[in-house]
DODOKE-975240 format. One record per residue (C-alpha): residue number from 0; residue in one letter; x, y, z. Coordinates in Angstrom, 3 decimals. Layout:
! residues N
+-----+------+----------+----------+----------+
| pos | code |        u |        v |        w |
+-----+------+----------+----------+----------+
| NUM |    A |        X |        Y |        Z |
...
+-----+------+----------+----------+----------+
***
This chain:
! residues 303
+-----+------+----------+----------+----------+
| pos | code |        u |        v |        w |
+-----+------+----------+----------+----------+
|   0 |    X |  -89.808 |   -6.664 |   23.048 |
|   1 |    X |  -90.661 |   -2.824 |   23.490 |
|   2 |    X |  -90.492 |   -0.450 |   20.528 |
|   3 |    X |  -87.566 |    1.972 |   20.643 |
|   4 |    X |  -86.453 |    4.799 |   18.433 |
|   5 |    X |  -83.992 |    3.200 |   16.035 |
|   6 |    X |  -81.858 |    4.412 |   13.110 |
|   7 |    X |  -83.866 |    4.124 |   10.027 |
|   8 |    X |  -82.930 |    0.857 |    8.097 |
|   9 |    X |  -81.210 |    1.622 |    4.738 |
|  10 |    X |  -82.974 |    0.177 |    1.686 |
|  11 |    X |  -81.587 |    0.021 |   -1.682 |
|  12 |    X |  -82.217 |   -1.347 |   -5.150 |
|  13 |    X |  -80.121 |   -4.288 |   -6.464 |
|  14 |    X |  -79.141 |   -5.405 |   -9.999 |
|  15 |    X |  -80.541 |   -8.846 |   -9.153 |
|  16 |    X |  -83.687 |   -9.409 |  -11.112 |
|  17 |    X |  -85.081 |  -11.875 |   -8.440 |
|  18 |    X |  -85.072 |   -9.317 |   -5.841 |
|  19 |    X |  -87.151 |   -6.249 |   -5.381 |
|  20 |    X |  -84.757 |   -4.442 |   -2.912 |
|  21 |    X |  -82.290 |   -5.126 |    0.067 |
|  22 |    X |  -82.694 |   -3.702 |    3.609 |
|  23 |    X |  -79.618 |   -3.139 |    5.531 |
|  24 |    X |  -80.272 |   -2.469 |    9.419 |
|  25 |    X |  -77.832 |   -0.102 |   11.364 |
|  26 |    X |  -77.216 |   -1.712 |   14.860 |
|  27 |    X |  -77.565 |    0.147 |   17.906 |
|  28 |    X |  -76.336 |   -0.554 |   21.329 |
|  29 |    X |  -78.748 |   -0.493 |   24.241 |
|  30 |    X |  -76.629 |   -0.844 |   27.404 |
|  31 |    X |  -74.239 |   -3.240 |   25.978 |
|  32 |    X |  -77.017 |   -5.249 |   24.138 |
|  33 |    X |  -77.000 |   -4.858 |   20.276 |
|  34 |    X |  -80.221 |   -4.626 |   18.489 |
|  35 |    X |  -80.720 |   -4.171 |   14.625 |
|  36 |    X |  -83.972 |   -2.892 |   13.393 |
|  37 |    X |  -84.859 |   -4.601 |    9.912 |
|  38 |    X |  -88.554 |   -3.378 |    9.603 |
|  39 |    X |  -90.038 |   -1.146 |    9.313 |
|  40 |    X |  -87.817 |    0.747 |    6.879 |
|  41 |    X |  -88.668 |    3.880 |    4.885 |
|  42 |    X |  -89.076 |    1.932 |    1.608 |
|  43 |    X |  -90.286 |   -1.273 |    3.043 |
|  44 |    X |  -92.827 |   -0.996 |    5.984 |
|  45 |    X |  -93.814 |   -4.742 |    6.012 |
|  46 |    X |  -93.155 |   -8.206 |    4.365 |
|  47 |    X |  -96.506 |   -9.927 |    4.239 |
|  48 |    X |  -98.031 |   -9.222 |    7.795 |
|  49 |    X |  -94.418 |   -8.833 |    9.235 |
|  50 |    X |  -94.496 |   -5.053 |   10.404 |
|  51 |    X |  -91.457 |   -5.198 |   12.783 |
|  52 |    X |  -88.470 |   -7.445 |   12.743 |
|  53 |    X |  -85.458 |   -6.891 |   15.046 |
|  54 |    X |  -82.287 |   -8.953 |   15.387 |
|  55 |    X |  -81.322 |   -9.082 |   19.160 |
|  56 |    X |  -77.447 |   -9.716 |   19.852 |
|  57 |    X |  -75.427 |  -11.618 |   19.570 |
|  58 |    X |  -74.583 |  -10.411 |   23.088 |
|  59 |    X |  -72.465 |  -11.781 |   25.999 |
|  60 |    X |  -73.907 |  -10.796 |   29.273 |
|  61 |    X |  -71.752 |  -10.922 |   32.279 |
|  62 |    X |  -72.471 |  -13.024 |   35.443 |
|  63 |    X |  -74.798 |  -11.007 |   37.480 |
|  64 |    X |  -76.403 |   -9.238 |   34.788 |
|  65 |    X |  -79.338 |  -10.057 |   32.296 |
|  66 |    X |  -81.886 |   -8.776 |   30.064 |
|  67 |    X |  -84.774 |   -6.792 |   31.523 |
|  68 |    X |  -87.481 |   -5.715 |   29.450 |
|  69 |    X |  -90.054 |   -4.405 |   32.020 |
|  70 |    X |  -93.885 |   -4.779 |   31.538 |
|  71 |    X |  -95.094 |   -2.870 |   28.530 |
|  72 |    X |  -98.577 |   -3.210 |   26.636 |
|  73 |    X |  -99.289 |   -4.218 |   23.004 |
|  74 |    X | -102.483 |   -4.159 |   20.909 |
|  75 |    X | -103.156 |   -5.314 |   17.418 |
|  76 |    X | -100.623 |   -7.673 |   16.762 |
|  77 |    X |  -98.878 |  -11.018 |   17.705 |
|  78 |    X |  -95.210 |  -11.070 |   18.702 |
|  79 |    X |  -93.078 |  -13.970 |   17.929 |
|  80 |    X |  -89.860 |  -14.594 |   19.730 |
|  81 |    X |  -87.226 |  -17.075 |   18.458 |
|  82 |    X |  -83.931 |  -17.543 |   19.900 |
|  83 |    X |  -80.592 |  -18.653 |   18.556 |
|  84 |    X |  -78.624 |  -18.454 |   21.868 |
|  85 |    X |  -79.617 |  -18.215 |   25.558 |
|  86 |    X |  -82.848 |  -17.924 |   27.545 |
|  87 |    X |  -85.595 |  -15.426 |   28.235 |
|  88 |    X |  -88.460 |  -15.690 |   30.596 |
|  89 |    X |  -91.648 |  -14.354 |   29.345 |
|  90 |    X |  -94.561 |  -13.177 |   31.867 |
|  91 |    X |  -97.731 |  -11.728 |   30.755 |
|  92 |    X | -101.027 |  -10.254 |   32.138 |
|  93 |    X | -102.960 |  -13.645 |   31.254 |
|  94 |    X | -100.733 |  -15.079 |   34.110 |
|  95 |    X |  -98.287 |  -16.924 |   31.737 |
|  96 |    X |  -94.923 |  -17.618 |   32.966 |
|  97 |    X |  -92.958 |  -19.178 |   30.161 |
|  98 |    X |  -89.218 |  -19.591 |   29.387 |
|  99 |    X |  -87.939 |  -19.808 |   26.014 |
| 100 |    X |  -84.762 |  -21.415 |   24.638 |
| 101 |    X |  -83.305 |  -21.935 |   21.168 |
| 102 |    X |  -85.442 |  -23.405 |   18.650 |
| 103 |    X |  -88.702 |  -22.825 |   20.650 |
| 104 |    X |  -91.597 |  -20.446 |   19.788 |
| 105 |    X |  -93.475 |  -17.959 |   21.873 |
| 106 |    X |  -96.408 |  -16.657 |   20.097 |
| 107 |    X |  -98.411 |  -14.035 |   21.977 |
| 108 |    X | -101.412 |  -12.517 |   20.547 |
| 109 |    X | -102.114 |   -8.962 |   21.952 |
| 110 |    X | -105.640 |   -8.427 |   20.198 |
| 111 |    X | -107.475 |   -5.640 |   22.148 |
| 112 |    X | -104.558 |   -5.607 |   24.537 |
| 113 |    X | -101.968 |   -7.401 |   26.587 |
| 114 |    X |  -98.935 |   -6.626 |   28.833 |
| 115 |    X |  -95.868 |   -8.714 |   29.047 |
| 116 |    X |  -92.288 |   -8.504 |   30.295 |
| 117 |    X |  -89.187 |  -10.311 |   29.012 |
| 118 |    X |  -86.217 |  -10.771 |   31.495 |
| 119 |    X |  -83.159 |  -13.297 |   31.846 |
| 120 |    X |  -84.131 |  -15.964 |   34.352 |
| 121 |    X |  -82.533 |  -15.826 |   37.809 |
| 122 |    X |  -80.512 |  -19.078 |   37.064 |
| 123 |    X |  -78.876 |  -17.683 |   33.905 |
| 124 |    X |  -77.943 |  -14.638 |   35.771 |
| 125 |    X |  -75.395 |  -16.505 |   38.031 |
| 126 |    X |  -73.068 |  -17.073 |   35.142 |
| 127 |    X |  -72.033 |  -15.462 |   31.886 |
| 128 |    X |  -74.594 |  -15.892 |   29.149 |
| 129 |    X |  -74.962 |  -15.546 |   25.358 |
| 130 |    X |  -78.166 |  -14.074 |   23.971 |
| 131 |    X |  -79.293 |  -13.891 |   20.447 |
| 132 |    X |  -82.329 |  -14.059 |   18.383 |
| 133 |    X |  -85.179 |  -12.487 |   16.469 |
| 134 |    X |  -88.426 |  -10.757 |   17.602 |
| 135 |    X |  -90.973 |   -9.990 |   15.039 |
| 136 |    X |  -94.424 |   -8.718 |   15.271 |
| 137 |    X |  -97.351 |   -9.707 |   12.962 |
| 138 |    X | -100.145 |   -7.244 |   12.477 |
| 139 |    X | -103.320 |   -9.047 |   12.939 |
| 140 |    X | -105.918 |   -9.213 |   10.257 |
| 141 |    X | -108.623 |   -6.458 |   10.501 |
| 142 |    X | -111.359 |   -8.914 |   11.668 |
| 143 |    X | -109.061 |   -9.865 |   14.529 |
| 144 |    X | -107.543 |   -6.716 |   15.645 |
| 145 |    X | -109.579 |   -6.483 |   18.837 |
| 146 |    X | -109.577 |  -10.270 |   19.452 |
| 147 |    X | -109.084 |  -11.473 |   22.863 |
| 148 |    X | -105.450 |  -11.828 |   23.987 |
| 149 |    X | -103.775 |  -15.337 |   23.861 |
| 150 |    X | -100.445 |  -16.994 |   24.340 |
| 151 |    X |  -98.907 |  -20.233 |   22.807 |
| 152 |    X |  -95.606 |  -22.024 |   23.348 |
| 153 |    X |  -94.294 |  -24.692 |   21.111 |
| 154 |    X |  -91.230 |  -26.612 |   21.940 |
| 155 |    X |  -88.420 |  -27.760 |   19.463 |
| 156 |    X |  -90.097 |  -31.208 |   19.022 |
| 157 |    X |  -93.065 |  -29.789 |   17.880 |
| 158 |    X |  -91.735 |  -27.886 |   14.662 |
| 159 |    X |  -91.207 |  -29.909 |   11.574 |
| 160 |    X |  -87.890 |  -29.935 |   10.052 |
| 161 |    X |  -86.823 |  -30.725 |    6.480 |
| 162 |    X |  -83.359 |  -32.072 |    6.121 |
| 163 |    X |  -81.496 |  -32.900 |    3.033 |
| 164 |    X |  -79.148 |  -31.751 |    0.335 |
| 165 |    X |  -77.080 |  -29.833 |    2.828 |
| 166 |    X |  -80.119 |  -27.983 |    3.889 |
| 167 |    X |  -82.027 |  -27.991 |    7.164 |
| 168 |    X |  -85.117 |  -26.072 |    7.581 |
| 169 |    X |  -87.335 |  -25.700 |   10.738 |
| 170 |    X |  -90.761 |  -24.620 |    9.898 |
| 171 |    X |  -91.976 |  -22.140 |   12.538 |
| 172 |    X |  -95.238 |  -20.987 |   11.084 |
| 173 |    X |  -97.151 |  -21.574 |    7.956 |
| 174 |    X |  -96.507 |  -24.128 |    5.194 |
| 175 |    X |  -93.463 |  -24.760 |    2.836 |
| 176 |    X |  -91.302 |  -27.449 |    1.314 |
| 177 |    X |  -94.022 |  -29.906 |    1.658 |
| 178 |    X |  -94.531 |  -29.435 |    5.530 |
| 179 |    X |  -96.665 |  -27.314 |    7.655 |
| 180 |    X |  -96.130 |  -26.122 |   11.274 |
| 181 |    X |  -98.942 |  -26.622 |   13.979 |
| 182 |    X |  -98.756 |  -23.139 |   15.106 |
| 183 |    X | -102.084 |  -21.520 |   14.673 |
| 184 |    X | -101.484 |  -18.069 |   13.599 |
| 185 |    X | -105.016 |  -17.009 |   12.548 |
| 186 |    X | -103.567 |  -16.097 |    8.902 |
| 187 |    X | -101.689 |  -17.823 |    6.363 |
| 188 |    X |  -98.003 |  -16.645 |    6.495 |
| 189 |    X |  -94.442 |  -18.187 |    6.516 |
| 190 |    X |  -91.776 |  -18.116 |    8.888 |
| 191 |    X |  -88.755 |  -20.705 |    8.823 |
| 192 |    X |  -85.191 |  -21.084 |   10.367 |
| 193 |    X |  -83.157 |  -22.157 |    7.476 |
| 194 |    X |  -79.535 |  -23.397 |    7.661 |
| 195 |    X |  -77.300 |  -24.244 |    4.569 |
| 196 |    X |  -73.952 |  -25.956 |    4.506 |
| 197 |    X |  -71.306 |  -24.218 |    2.193 |
| 198 |    X |  -72.041 |  -25.470 |   -1.395 |
| 199 |    X |  -75.866 |  -26.010 |   -0.836 |
| 200 |    X |  -78.353 |  -24.688 |   -2.870 |
| 201 |    X |  -82.134 |  -23.989 |   -2.077 |
| 202 |    X |  -84.864 |  -23.040 |   -4.349 |
| 203 |    X |  -87.799 |  -20.825 |   -2.883 |
| 204 |    X |  -90.898 |  -21.013 |   -4.732 |
| 205 |    X |  -93.457 |  -18.097 |   -4.891 |
| 206 |    X |  -95.886 |  -19.995 |   -2.800 |
| 207 |    X |  -96.676 |  -16.513 |   -0.928 |
| 208 |    X |  -97.216 |  -13.147 |   -2.659 |
| 209 |    X |  -94.612 |  -11.420 |   -0.461 |
| 210 |    X |  -91.366 |  -13.169 |    0.845 |
| 211 |    X |  -88.166 |  -12.150 |    2.271 |
| 212 |    X |  -85.000 |  -13.795 |    3.565 |
| 213 |    X |  -83.074 |  -12.123 |    6.562 |
| 214 |    X |  -79.499 |  -13.321 |    6.550 |
| 215 |    X |  -78.365 |  -14.031 |   10.259 |
| 216 |    X |  -74.980 |  -15.677 |    9.238 |
| 217 |    X |  -73.020 |  -16.535 |    6.058 |
| 218 |    X |  -73.068 |  -15.563 |    2.651 |
| 219 |    X |  -75.327 |  -16.396 |   -0.266 |
| 220 |    X |  -75.251 |  -15.816 |   -3.886 |
| 221 |    X |  -78.452 |  -15.182 |   -6.071 |
| 222 |    X |  -78.019 |  -15.005 |   -9.893 |
| 223 |    X |  -74.337 |  -14.147 |   -9.690 |
| 224 |    X |  -74.919 |  -11.598 |   -6.855 |
| 225 |    X |  -73.378 |  -11.940 |   -3.293 |
| 226 |    X |  -75.265 |  -11.006 |   -0.130 |
| 227 |    X |  -73.801 |  -11.196 |    3.395 |
| 228 |    X |  -75.223 |  -11.661 |    6.881 |
| 229 |    X |  -77.166 |   -8.626 |    8.310 |
| 230 |    X |  -79.422 |   -8.020 |    5.036 |
| 231 |    X |  -83.064 |   -8.689 |    4.331 |
| 232 |    X |  -83.592 |   -9.749 |    0.787 |
| 233 |    X |  -86.980 |   -8.973 |   -0.392 |
| 234 |    X |  -87.985 |  -11.211 |   -3.324 |
| 235 |    X |  -89.947 |  -10.280 |   -6.406 |
| 236 |    X |  -93.533 |  -11.268 |   -6.299 |
| 237 |    X |  -94.150 |  -14.452 |   -8.476 |
| 238 |    X |  -90.387 |  -15.258 |   -9.128 |
| 239 |    X |  -88.734 |  -18.428 |   -7.921 |
| 240 |    X |  -85.433 |  -17.758 |   -6.199 |
| 241 |    X |  -82.377 |  -19.944 |   -5.875 |
| 242 |    X |  -79.967 |  -19.271 |   -3.074 |
| 243 |    X |  -76.436 |  -20.629 |   -3.217 |
| 244 |    X |  -74.530 |  -20.727 |    0.075 |
| 245 |    X |  -70.928 |  -19.715 |   -0.340 |
| 246 |    X |  -70.316 |  -20.292 |    3.245 |
| 247 |    X |  -72.195 |  -22.092 |    6.267 |
| 248 |    X |  -75.396 |  -19.898 |    6.245 |
| 249 |    X |  -78.318 |  -19.298 |    8.371 |
| 250 |    X |  -81.370 |  -17.066 |    7.424 |
| 251 |    X |  -84.988 |  -16.652 |    8.601 |
| 252 |    X |  -87.547 |  -17.027 |    5.558 |
| 253 |    X |  -90.641 |  -14.863 |    6.257 |
| 254 |    X |  -93.617 |  -13.864 |    4.090 |
| 255 |    X |  -97.413 |  -14.011 |    3.580 |
| 256 |    X | -100.315 |  -12.157 |    2.002 |
| 257 |    X |  -99.776 |   -8.395 |    1.815 |
| 258 |    X | -101.601 |   -6.382 |    4.760 |
| 259 |    X | -105.305 |   -6.094 |    4.169 |
| 260 |    X | -105.011 |   -2.302 |    5.238 |
| 261 |    X | -102.290 |    0.170 |    6.059 |
| 262 |    X | -101.155 |   -0.126 |    9.680 |
| 263 |    X | -100.034 |    2.564 |   12.077 |
| 264 |    X |  -97.218 |    1.754 |   14.611 |
| 265 |    X |  -96.580 |    3.930 |   17.608 |
| 266 |    X |  -94.488 |    2.592 |   20.326 |
| 267 |    X |  -95.702 |   -0.905 |   20.922 |
| 268 |    X |  -99.096 |   -0.438 |   19.473 |
| 269 |    X | -100.240 |   -1.464 |   15.990 |
| 270 |    X | -103.528 |   -0.733 |   14.570 |
| 271 |    X | -105.413 |    0.145 |   11.196 |
| 272 |    X | -106.815 |    3.184 |   13.252 |
| 273 |    X | -104.944 |    6.119 |   14.684 |
| 274 |    X | -107.866 |    6.852 |   17.084 |
| 275 |    X | -107.277 |    3.216 |   18.372 |
| 276 |    X | -103.786 |    3.966 |   19.146 |
| 277 |    X | -104.498 |    7.183 |   20.920 |
| 278 |    X | -107.080 |    5.282 |   23.138 |
| 279 |    X | -104.303 |    2.666 |   23.932 |
| 280 |    X | -101.978 |    5.519 |   24.830 |
| 281 |    X | -104.587 |    6.876 |   27.341 |
| 282 |    X | -105.311 |    3.463 |   28.711 |
| 283 |    X | -101.681 |    2.796 |   29.578 |
| 284 |    X | -101.203 |    6.192 |   31.014 |
| 285 |    X | -104.299 |    5.903 |   33.217 |
| 286 |    X | -103.507 |    2.078 |   34.350 |
| 287 |    X | -106.200 |    0.562 |   32.537 |
| 288 |    X | -104.337 |   -2.357 |   31.112 |
| 289 |    X | -104.191 |   -5.479 |   33.276 |
| 290 |    X | -101.194 |   -6.087 |   35.090 |
| 291 |    X |  -98.462 |   -8.804 |   34.971 |
| 292 |    X |  -98.688 |  -11.240 |   38.036 |
| 293 |    X |  -95.347 |  -11.365 |   39.832 |
| 294 |    X |  -93.722 |   -8.403 |   37.837 |
| 295 |    X |  -94.732 |   -4.998 |   39.504 |
| 296 |    X |  -92.424 |   -2.873 |   37.240 |
| 297 |    X |  -93.486 |   -1.076 |   34.020 |
| 298 |    X |  -92.277 |    1.176 |   31.339 |
| 299 |    X |  -93.753 |    4.601 |   31.300 |
| 300 |    X |  -95.537 |    5.980 |   27.906 |
| 301 |    X |  -92.831 |    7.742 |   25.927 |
| 302 |    X |  -93.137 |   11.633 |   25.832 |
+-----+------+----------+----------+----------+
***
């Protein structure tokens, strides 16, 4: 997904001792498609290495229409696309052509530079379609910022699931609850799709210094305080947190080590160096990034 200007997410304190703060994004409409920017916010730029977090949809796309994110560049990050509904087709300058469907994972590492597009596949455009999911960016460790670009796709069957006591968790990346994802992220982080039945409880231990839960649907209670869908709950470091589901609930659990250095974000570029971002801007303007085979359009550099 391409970075676009967005209303700054609102972050505030809470009386709940288990939480550091709560981030509430403000949805915006981009041509009939709703996007909610969760990270970065003014008071919380990242959770672990997660420096960007957008909820896409849910949206109903009429027959004959679709999502069209034209080819655009990235540096210094990995993108992770995870869908709840619908289908997207990923193409990149490595020659990858990969559809992604609910529960699957597209993990693209930009490193020193990659270009990709995300569109609705042609068969999906022939009918009305739903589209919903999360796109996140993970800042690469300093030692890996200029690594070679790479892409990896994992199907649903490759991701471990933990099921019991009214909870079902799919481990997208990292390790938790006695399981570990096979996704090689190059750093220790946590990303999981968690579903809870009404009345279920889940204890989240402080296995990572920074952790958060983005509520996609439903309502949870923590130490007597209620939280609803569309909120990012940032947990305090070192604190074990118990979530009680007051309704059928779905959330994305994310976290990891704190960033190893401050990161700058401009458009689709992430780097520890402002000068490197200026170079990437010049490279895109002058056509020095590799093209995406089979997709000749492109997004101009913003003014």
